[in-house]
C-alpha positions, 0 to 999 in steps of 0.5 A: 366629739373625738377631740372632747373624748381625747381631752376627757381621757387625757387627764383621768390619772394624775401621772398618766396621759391617755392618747391615741398615738404613743411612741412610734415603732416600725413593724412590717405588715402585709402592706409594708412598713408602718408605725406601731407603738413602742411597748417599752414605754407604755404603762397601760393600753386599752382600746375604745370603739367609736361609732361613725356616721355610717353606724360602723365602729373604729377601734382606737388604741389608748395608751397610758404613758408615764410623764417625767419632769424635764430635769432630774433631781439627781441620783441622790433623790433616787432618780435616773437622769436618763429618764428625763428628756433634757438629760437624754438630749445632752447625753445623746449629743455626747454619744454622737460626737464621741462616735463620730470623732472616733470613726473620723480618726479611724477613717482618716488614713483612708482619705475619707471626708468627715461627712462619712463619719457623721453619717455612720455615727447617725446610723450607729445610734439609729434603729440599724444598730444601737436602736435595735437594743431593747435596753437602749430603747428603754433607757436611751430614747424617749418620745420627748427627747426624740422630738427635741433632737429631731427639731434641733437636727432640722435647725442644724440643717437650716443653719448649714444652708444659711451659712453657705448662702452667706459664703456663696459668691454669685459674682462667680457666675459673671466670670465663668467660661464656656468650659464651666457652662458646657460641663455643668449643662451636659452634666445636668441634662444627660443624667436627668434625661436618662433617668426620666426615660428609665423612670417612665418605663418603670413607673407602673412598679413604683409606689404611688407617691414616688410615681408622681411627676413632681416626685420623679422630677425632684429625684432627677434634679438630685441626680443631675446636680452636685451641690456647691456646699457639699463640694466646698466642705470636702474640697476644704478638707482635702485642701483643694479649694484653690487648686486648678480642679477645685476652682473649676469644680466650684464654678460648675457646682455654682451653675448647677446649684442655680439650675437645680434650685430653680428646678426644685422650686418648679417641681414643688410648685407642680406638686402643689398643682397636682392637688389644686392649681390655685395652691401652685399659684399661691406658692409662686406668689409667696415665693416671688414676694419672699425673694422681692422682700429679701432683695429690696429690703434685707439686701440693702440693709445688709450692705449698709451694715457691711459698709459701716463696719470698720475694716478689721472690726467685727460686726456689732453684736446686735446686728449679728443677733438680729441676723440669726433671729432672721434665719429662724424667721425666714425658716418659719416663712418658708415652712409657712408658705410651703417653700421649705425651711431650708430654702427660706434660710438659703435665700436669707444667706444669699442676701447677705454680703460675703467677705471679711465683715458680715460674712466672716463675723457670722461664720466665726460666731456660728461655726462651732455651734453649728459643727459641734452642737446642731449638726450632730443632731442633724445626723441623729435625725438622719440615722433615726430614719435609716433602718437597714433591716427595713430596707432588706425586709421590704424586698428587691421589687419595692426598692429596685425602681429607685435603686436603678434610677439612682445607679444610672443617674450617678453613672451617666453623671460621671461619664457625661462630665468626663466626656465633656472635659475630655472633648475640651482638652483637659488632661485625662487624670484631671478630667477623671478627678473633676468627674469624681469631684462632681460625683460627691454627695453630702449634707444637701442630699440628706436634707432633700431625703428628709424632705422627701420622707416628710412629704411621704414621697419615699418610705423608710426603706427607700430613705435608708437605701438613698443614704447608704448609696450616698455614703458609698458613692462619696466614700469610694470617690474620695480616696480616688481623688487623692490618688489621681490628683496631686495639686503640687505637681505643677510646681515640680519643675526641672529647670534651674530657677535660682539666683546662682544660675540666673542669666546675667543679661535678664531681669531678676523676677521676684515674688514678694509676699506680704500678709499685713502692712507691718512688714512693708517698710522692711520689705521695701528696704530689702528690695532697695539693698538688693540693688536693682540696676540698669544691667540687673533690673528687677521685676517684682510681683507683689502678692497680698495674702488674705485668709478666706473668711466669710466666703466660699470661693477663693479669689486670685486677682491680677490688679492690672486685669481685674477690679479688686473688691472693696473688702480686699483693697490695700491702697496704702501698701501699694502706694508705698511700693509705687513710691519706691518704684518711682525712685528706682525708675526703669530698674524695677517693675512692680505688678500687684496681685491679691489672693484670698484663700484658706491658710492651709493652701496659700502656698499654692497661690504663691507657687503658681504665681512663681511658675507663671511669672518665671520667678527665680526667688520668692521672698516671705516675711517672718516676724518674731511675734508669736501670734503672727509667727503661728499664723504664717509659719505653716505657709512658709514651711509649705512654700519651702517644700513645694517652691519651684524656685529659690526662697528667702525668708526675711526676719525684720528687726528694723532693717537699716533703721538701727540707731547703733552708736557705731554707725557714725564711724562706719566706712559704709552706711550698711554692714552685712554678714554672710554665715557660710556653712556650706551646701546649696543654700549657703552658695545661693546666699553668697551669690545673693549677698554679692548682688547686694555688694554692688551697692556702694553703701554696703560692706560685707563680711563673709565667714566660712565655717570648716570642720576640723580635718574636713570631716563629714563633707560630701565631696561633690558639695565640698568642690561646689563650695570651694568653687563658689567661694573662690569665684567670690574672692577673686571677684572681690579681692581688691574690694575694701568693703569685703572681709573674708574669714575662715573658722574651723569648728569641731561641733555645733557648740564651737560653731555657735561660739564663733558666731557670737565672737564675730557679732559686735552688734553693729550688723544690719543684716545677717544672711545665712543658708537654711540647711541644704548641704550643710556639713552635719559636724558643724551642727552637732548638738544643736537640733534641740535648740531650734524653735522655728524649723523653717529658718534652719538651725543657724537662722533660728539662732541668729533670729532669736531675741537672745542674739545680741544686736538688732540685725535683721536676718535673711534665710535662703533656700536654693531651689530644689530640683524635684522633676516630674514623676 
């Protein structure tokens, strides 16, 4: 009867719809905060009395609201675009993005993660600020637009969880140690246990829905667990993914996620059982069937797609579309069975192999849509539920139980984690940093809050308080992490690790870095002419660097101790280097490593390997190709700034493979030159060249540049330069394969002129110091010419395509002694 009544009255007037529940508007009553009608969008409102079976009457409001077309015909037809739902949706998307980005710029100097800007943006457009404006309510919101944005927000959270399920590496659970397990379990059990005791003691003062055991259980899990996706996102922003504390934090978080997911599903089943035990049974049956379907049907299909995708090629478009549609389907199944939409998409993500094929393709295809289109709606959704005025009006007595539980939970989480790490022997600053990292909160917690308010476990005031506390905790922890922890400090050594001071009776340890196979032949030639001998052997650690794509956890693999995943194999390069090693016999030892890490933090893996191997030299490749150059120049620059030893950047133009016509008239097979402009870098370059000169097929030309009347010299640097040049000349005075010249220069133009004059196009390799200690007079007027700062002014000039000849270039930087702070 009631349904027929609604249908009858719903179509009485052509442009109006009568309904029982118009747009919601929160008002306070004696019983708390309830939904009320939005008076600004109601054209007509009446009441109807309906008789019940007990002869009592109930009054229902009938509201008449104008219906608009979805799309505007345009302002020239006299229509306001903001009166149409689609226009409102896209306009709100623009507004939230502008506000979020602007806040992000303001908060960046304060070391705040982007999640803080996103939450603040959602709150600003919600009822806490702009939503309180009568004009804003009338012109910038509508029921239809809000409905669309809320559903897009749910989709954003769904895809967020799906992508992190794809990136998650469950194999990390096999590699964890006692430190990770003990820290994770203590950091979960103690906060949960403490909150449980506190909650039971205050249960009488709680709202009826919050006081349920299942509801309290979910709150306890939220306070005990630090979500892996949240940590990954923030650590990535702070470039801490492959730092020592970053790796430990991700491992602990992965353990916590597995425990937390199991507990949340258990408490969800318990909430079903509170209504009817049969519901809980069906919940568990559906959950088991869904997981079995993903494991035995979807997972093998995903592995097949991954294995049949050629290396370096993206996954077929049809497969990508099918997987993304599968995300919607799994979200539907999760909602259908009461398992929650986010859990369905998470389970599908976990069934997809991570790594550079399927995982990387999905990340590449969806990251922009997720970050810039869907997730902004997610924060609009969060902001629409966040009402600071509702929180303050509800009173302390209503919010105090939840506030005390959350506060105690966070405090015990921090101190229990720090105490466990302290007992494990972790340094104080690292332990505090890791405890702060494990206190971070973000998107996953917001998803849980939305789920709780949808289930009526918490109301708008409680939701608002949880969002504010989450934001405050993360905002307070983030800058403290930056203050307490310096990931580059381990590279600040005060021992001399360079070629000039290397002991003559020990092997030279080198870290050789490679980004792709194209640079391998040149690096092999460089090792060959560096001349390892019985009296001067080499130990070379070859590090293959791969950008982290399609997975969350960075990898660092020692090939002698660990198995390399199939997606990261590089057999051809290893085979070429091993063949060269066999030619050198016992004079050269090779060790192979693989690092899978974000581009911005690759330098840390290089520097850490140099520390562990006690290397004296890091060799980095550099190609003139613009795409490759831009991909690695950041890594090279960061290594130069943070390296614990000397660094050589090798620009390969076809070393030792030149077809120069003069080659048949040479006395030696290889012709090298050192451009000595003074300073520590030039001294290191000269010593390295002297090592090469021991190779009987190498001839060397050394050109020393001096300023006119010795103007501009640092006296100490000048004496050190004189000493190393004198040593070199005395050692090689009778060596006919050595030519030494001195050139006097008044400015940078004369320096470049002298370099052009000595260059006959027949050199195979030019060796030059980068910049440390060079007399500035020799470079006057050249700063505007440089394109690649990491090569230095002279190195950049002789490496350019305009420089005559095909000589490769080796730019050397001597170790910078930074010491410990």
